[in-house]
C-alpha positions in Angstrom: -23.6 14.0 89.2 -20.4 12.3 88.2 -21.0 9.4 85.7 -18.7 6.9 85.4 -16.9 6.6 81.9 -18.4 4.3 79.4 -15.0 2.6 78.8 -15.0 2.0 82.6 -18.3 0.7 83.1 -17.8 -1.7 80.4 -14.4 -2.8 81.1 -15.6 -3.8 84.9 -18.6 -5.1 83.8 -16.7 -7.4 81.7 -14.3 -8.2 84.2 -16.5 -9.3 86.8 -14.7 -12.8 87.9 -12.0 -11.0 89.4 -13.9 -9.3 91.8 -13.1 -11.4 95.5 -16.9 -11.4 96.2 -17.5 -13.3 93.0 -17.9 -17.0 93.8 -14.7 -19.6 92.3 -17.4 -21.1 90.7 -18.5 -18.2 88.2 -14.3 -17.3 88.2 -14.5 -21.0 86.9 -16.9 -21.3 84.6 -15.7 -17.5 83.2 -13.2 -19.0 81.4 -14.7 -22.5 80.5 -17.8 -20.9 78.7 -16.0 -18.5 76.9 -13.9 -20.8 74.9 -15.3 -20.3 70.8 -15.6 -24.3 70.2 -17.0 -25.8 73.9 -19.0 -29.0 73.7 -21.4 -30.6 75.6 -18.6 -33.2 77.1 -16.7 -30.1 78.5 -19.5 -28.6 79.9 -20.8 -31.7 81.3 -17.5 -32.8 83.1 -16.6 -29.1 83.6 -20.4 -29.2 86.3 -19.4 -32.9 87.3 -16.3 -32.3 88.5 -18.2 -29.9 91.2 -20.6 -32.0 93.5 -22.4 -28.8 94.8 -22.8 -27.3 91.4 -24.3 -31.0 89.9 -27.0 -30.6 92.7 -27.6 -26.8 91.6 -28.5 -27.6 88.4 -29.5 -31.1 89.2 -32.4 -29.1 91.3 -33.0 -26.7 89.1 -33.5 -29.1 85.7 -36.0 -31.0 88.0 -37.7 -27.9 89.0 -41.3 -27.1 88.4 -39.6 -24.5 86.2 -38.6 -26.5 83.4 -41.2 -29.5 83.5 -39.5 -31.9 84.0 -40.0 -32.3 87.4 -37.9 -35.3 88.6 -36.9 -37.2 85.9 -33.6 -36.3 85.1 -30.8 -38.2 87.1 -27.6 -37.0 85.3 -25.9 -33.8 84.1 -24.9 -36.0 81.0 -28.7 -36.6 80.8 -29.7 -32.8 81.6 -27.5 -31.7 78.8 -28.2 -34.0 76.2 -32.2 -33.2 77.0 -31.7 -29.2 77.0 -28.4 -28.5 74.7 -25.2 -26.5 74.8 -27.5 -23.6 74.8 -29.5 -24.0 77.6 -26.7 -25.6 79.8 -24.4 -22.6 79.3 -27.3 -20.4 80.6 -28.5 -22.3 83.3 -25.0 -22.5 84.8 -24.8 -18.6 84.6 -28.3 -18.8 86.2 -27.4 -21.3 89.5 -23.7 -19.6 90.0 -25.2 -16.3 90.5 -28.0 -16.9 92.3 -26.6 -16.8 95.4 -24.9 -13.1 94.5 -28.7 -12.2 93.4 -30.1 -13.3 97.0 -27.3 -11.2 98.9 -27.0 -8.0 96.4 -31.2 -7.5 96.1 -33.4 -9.0 98.1 -36.1 -10.5 96.4 -34.5 -9.9 92.7 -33.9 -13.9 92.6 -37.6 -15.0 93.2 -38.4 -12.1 90.4 -36.4 -14.2 88.1 -37.4 -17.3 89.2 -40.7 -16.3 88.1 -39.9 -14.5 85.0 -38.3 -17.8 83.9 -42.1 -19.4 84.7 -43.8 -17.3 82.7 -41.6 -17.3 80.2 -41.4 -21.1 79.3 -45.3 -20.7 79.6 -45.7 -17.7 77.0 -42.9 -19.7 74.3 -45.5 -22.9 74.7 -48.3 -20.6 74.0 -46.9 -19.3 71.1 -45.3 -22.9 69.9 -41.5 -22.1 70.1 -39.4 -24.9 69.3 -36.9 -24.3 72.2 -39.7 -23.0 75.3 -36.1 -24.2 78.0 -33.7 -21.5 76.1 -36.5 -18.8 76.3 -37.1 -20.0 79.7 -33.3 -19.8 80.3 -33.1 -16.0 79.0 -36.0 -15.1 81.8 -34.1 -16.4 84.0 -31.1 -14.2 83.4 -32.6 -11.3 82.0 -31.4 -8.7 85.1 -27.7 -10.3 85.2 -27.0 -6.8 84.5 -28.5 -5.9 88.1 -26.1 -8.0 90.0 -22.9 -7.2 87.9 -23.5 -3.2 88.5 -24.4 -3.5 92.4 -21.1 -5.9 92.8 -19.2 -3.1 90.6 -20.5 0.3 91.4 -22.5 -0.5 95.0 -22.9 3.0 96.6 -23.9 4.1 92.9 -26.3 1.6 92.1 -28.0 2.3 95.8 -28.3 6.1 95.1 -30.0 4.6 91.5 -32.5 2.8 93.5 -33.1 5.4 95.8 -33.3 8.0 93.2 -36.5 5.6 91.7 -38.2 5.8 94.6 -38.0 9.0 95.5 -38.7 10.3 91.6 -41.7 7.2 91.0 -39.3 6.5 87.9 -38.3 3.3 86.6 -34.6 1.6 88.0 -34.0 1.6 84.2 -34.3 5.2 83.7 -32.5 5.7 87.1 -29.6 3.5 85.9 -29.4 5.5 82.5 -28.8 9.0 85.2 -26.6 7.1 87.4 -24.5 5.5 84.5 -25.5 6.7 81.6 -26.1 2.7 80.5 -28.5 0.4 81.8 -28.5 -3.3 83.5 -29.5 -4.6 80.2 -26.0 -3.1 78.9 -24.4 -4.6 80.9 -26.1 -8.0 81.1 -25.4 -7.7 77.0 -21.8 -7.1 77.4 -20.9 -10.0 79.8 -23.1 -12.6 77.5 -21.8 -11.0 74.4 -17.8 -11.6 76.1 -19.0 -14.9 77.3 -19.8 -16.2 74.0 -23.7 -16.5 74.4 -25.7 -17.0 71.7 -27.5 -14.2 69.4 -30.7 -14.9 70.4 -30.1 -14.8 74.6 -27.7 -12.0 74.1 -30.3 -10.1 72.1 -33.3 -10.8 75.0 -31.0 -9.5 78.0 -30.3 -6.4 76.4 -33.6 -5.5 74.8 -36.4 -6.7 77.6 -37.3 -3.2 78.0 -37.0 -1.9 74.6 -38.5 -5.2 72.5 -38.8 -3.0 69.5 -35.0 -3.1 69.0 -34.5 -6.7 69.1 -33.4 -7.9 65.7 -32.3 -11.5 66.6 -35.0 -12.7 68.6 -37.9 -10.2 68.7 -40.7 -12.7 69.9 -38.4 -14.0 72.4 -37.4 -10.8 73.1 -41.3 -9.5 73.7 -41.8 -12.8 75.7 -39.6 -12.0 78.6 -40.6 -8.4 78.7 -44.0 -9.5 78.7 -43.3 -12.0 81.8 -41.4 -9.5 83.4 -43.9 -7.5 83.4 -46.5 -10.3 84.8 -44.0 -11.3 87.5 -43.9 -7.9 88.8 -47.4 -7.3 88.8 -48.1 -10.5 90.7 -46.0 -9.3 93.2 -43.0 -11.9 92.8 -39.9 -11.3 94.5 -38.1 -7.5 93.9 -36.5 -5.9 90.3 -35.3 -3.0 92.0 -38.4 -0.8 91.9 -42.2 -1.1 93.0 -43.1 0.3 89.4 -44.8 -2.1 86.8 -44.1 -0.3 83.9 -46.6 -0.3 80.7 -46.3 -2.7 78.2 -44.3 -2.3 74.9 -46.7 -1.6 71.8 -44.7 -4.0 70.2 -44.5 -6.9 72.1 -48.2 -6.9 72.9 -48.7 -6.4 68.9 -46.0 -9.6 68.6 -47.9 -12.0 71.3 -51.4 -11.3 70.7 -52.3 -12.7 74.3 -56.0 -13.3 75.5 -57.2 -12.2 78.7 -57.6 -16.0 79.7 -53.2 -16.4 78.3 -53.0 -13.9 80.9 -54.7 -15.7 83.5 -53.1 -19.0 82.7 -49.8 -17.7 82.8 -50.6 -16.3 86.1 -51.6 -19.4 87.7 -48.9 -21.3 86.4 -46.5 -19.0 87.9 -48.5 -19.4 91.4 -48.4 -23.5 91.0 -44.5 -23.3 90.0 -43.2 -20.7 92.8 -44.9 -22.6 95.2 -42.5 -25.6 94.4 -40.2 -24.0 93.3 -38.7 -20.9 96.2 -36.1 -23.9 97.8 -34.0 -23.9 94.5 -30.8 -22.1 96.0 
């Protein structure tokens, strides 16, 4: 098997916004959020200048995923309430949803379910900013979209291998690319100057034992990902539900009741959240 050169792989991932198939909003977004000192005012102005983007952001913020149903009427209110990190993540999320739906059927629904479960678990663990963990859940598989767009044939082969051999898509990606969607997501979010906590979660959601910046948040998204798969929301690239990391289990110490409550919340929220697009 001819693997792709790692340097070329990373370069192509980091230049995703140059692809003709990528929506214009994502191309514009890349130049805005890469700025070292971007402010909330600048981000608000960027969103407000695009009516379609404004509508998507407000729809997402007011959805059951964030727990502010119907209460946020303006972009400035949303950015002040949620803060720069969450808004940057949400912008990336709403900008790639369209791509998610086109590139892997079911990935969008899986990502929404993971965002809901991440928020509920973060609240159970009394984290200060559950919305940030929710955004990490929303974006955890962004690397899959990037790899599919840049290397469609190779990614098709990885999915085929996962199905035929009964292995995880994570393992199949390693065989195909010598890297994974978690690596790809990490490279892009580093280039786009996302917060270190968010990068950590995206990079290590399959291997939470390696997380250094945000071990608890990474454990939460790892578990949320597994619960969304186990419950059958969407499709994450293979039909396998991987085993939970012992490190994540030890960090979270979830009871059966906790898990039942997370699944119930996912069920309730997904019932009303599926029209976000």
